N, C-alpha and C positions, 0 to 999 in steps of 0.2 A: 489494563482495564478489560473487562470481558468483551468480545467481540458480538456483534448484534448478529441475531440467529437466521434472520431472512437474508442478511447480507452476505453472511460467512458460506449458507447454502449456496447462494448464486457465482460468490467467488470460486466455490469448490467446483461447481459445474464447468467451468471452463477448463481447457486443455492445460495440463502441467507447462506444458512449453511456452504457451501464452500467458500464463501467471509467471513464470519466470522472467520472460523479457518484460511484462511490467514492473516488476520488483528491482529489475536491474536499471530501469529507467525513470528515475525519481531525481527531482530537483532541488539540491540542497542551496541556500544563501549563499555559503561558505564555499563549497565544494565545487558545487556546479551538479552535474549529471553523476547520481551516484546509485547506491542499492541500499533500498530499506531492508532495516532489519528491526528484531524486535517488534513487529506491527501487531496491531488488531484492525479486525475489518468491522467497518460502521456504515451506516447507510444515511444518506440526507439528499434532499430533493430528487428522489428516484435514481440516486448514482452509489454506487459503490467506492467507498473512501477507506483508503488504507493509510492508516496513522502510525508511525513508528519513529525510528531514529536513524539519522546518515550513518552508514557503515563506517565510514572514513572518521568523523569527527564527532559522533554521537549526538549531534542537534537534531531537534525535533524537525521531521519531515510529514509530507502527506502527498498522495496520488489519489487524484479522481479518476474514475474510471465510471464513463457512463455509454 
């Protein structure tokens, strides 16, 4: 799925070390805390949402950044 342009711009304005911390701190119902991979950036209720897969088990995961 394609990333939302506004959400992607806001995501890319964050410092890379902050983005990395957020990518590495996603909850998976199977694995617990994991890293999100193969994600796209979306926008919901004025918040950035990363939607992708768990690095360990490949289940779908999401991370809301408000």
